C-alpha positions, 0 to 999 in steps of 0.5 A: 499499499503506497503511503501518503505524500506527507508521511513519506516526506516526513519519514524521508526527512527523519532518515536524512537527519539520521544519516547526518549524525552517523559520523558523530556517533561513530566518532564517539563510539571509536573513543569508547571502544578503543578502550574496551569500555563499551564491551565490558560496560565498565563503570556503565559506559555501555549504558551511557553510550546507549543513552548518548545514541538515543539523544543523537537519534531523537535530534536527528530523526525529529519528533515522531507523529503524536497519534493513537496507537495500540495501548500497553495493557498493564497486567496485575499479578493474580493473587495466589489461590487460597486452598479451599478448606476441607470440611470433616463430617462426623458420621453419626448413627441414625436410628432406623424408623420402625416399620409401619403396615403400609411399608411392609412389603414395599421395595427398598428404594434403589440408592443413587450411585456417587459420581467418581471423583475426577483425577487431580492433574499431575504436577510435572515439568513441561517442554513446549515448542511450537511445531516449526523449524527454527532455521526455516523461519529465521531472519537476521536483521539487515541493519543493526536497528532493524530488530523489530522488523526482523522479529515481526518478520519471523513471527509472520514467517512462523504463521506462514504469512511472509517469507524470510527474504531481504526484500520482504524485510526491507519492504516491512521496515519501509512501511513504519511510517504507517505505524510509528507513534510518539506514545509507542517510541519517542525516538520514532520508528519501531516500538512494541505497538508498531510491532502489534500493528504491523502484525495486524496489517500482515494478517495476524491480528490480535497481538497485545502489548502487555506490561508485567510487574515481574519477570516471573509474571511476564514469562508465565503470561507469555507461556500461556499465551503461546500455548493457548494460541499456538503463535510466537510471542515477542519479548522486549529484551535489553530494557526495551531496546531489542526484540526476541521471538519466543517459540517455546518454553520449559516450566516446572509445571504446566502453566495452563493448569497451574497458576503458580508454575515457574517458567525455567527458560525459553526457546528464542529467535534472536534477530541480532544473531550472528552478531556480537553485541558490544554491550550484551555479548554474542547472540545465540543461533535460532531456537537456542534455549535461554535458561533462567540466568540468560533470561535474567541477564537479557530480559530486563524491565523497560527503561529507555534513555529518550524519555518517560513511558508511564505504562511501561517503565520498570515493567517487563514488556511482552507482545502476545497473541490472543487469537488462536492460530486457525 
């Protein structure tokens, strides 16, 4: 679908301004990398560099449009289930009434059989994976800033709605002017709401941006969404700066049955692969299992240097499917 002239012009201006600042970012990066500070994040140098990048990008790109977008749903933790008290009934002998003349010879009533109790669900570890070939649906981001379109492309590929070609990714990224909004990304470009809107535009409706108070709640909610719908989930990692596509999980119990189940790790498609991040280290190949330690290291609460996001700040962000795959 062609873009209107105004959005196209605004997008061209922002991209032109972005290219003008590449030299400045590169010069600062060379100074930090020369000493190895960014690689080891010494004294917070990596985060300060990210903050500087964000400020330069915001200046270069200009303000994104301030318009309505897909809202962020803040999910509050459900209260722990309270055990139902067991009532102990004391049996007492009931005197048998004396037989009367009318009752003599009357047939005894047939007792109604008690229903068999349903077996309790078995609490056991689960290993859940979507029926897909991770390598077949994987797409590496063509540009270091294209993790969101690459992640969106992989979700669509897993659902059979888009291929994994470079042309498809460039076409998808080129439509960001249709979905970007200041409320979603103060820097402009891709935010979690833009991902949800892009999925909708390509035939995968119903994705919802959710914010959870804890990592455990976010992973449990993501696991339930994946199992209920049979569709991939997008996790906003690296404090909201990156996207991982979740294609499965392991848990100590079935989260569909046990609300207190703990997700012990996830199967991930990382569009950064095969690159090495100067802050986060090397990426893993498609379908790699990320255990609890890796999730704790990479899946951090939203904190963006470009400004405040009241519904997201300090929370764990998930772009979750809500409609079962047909």
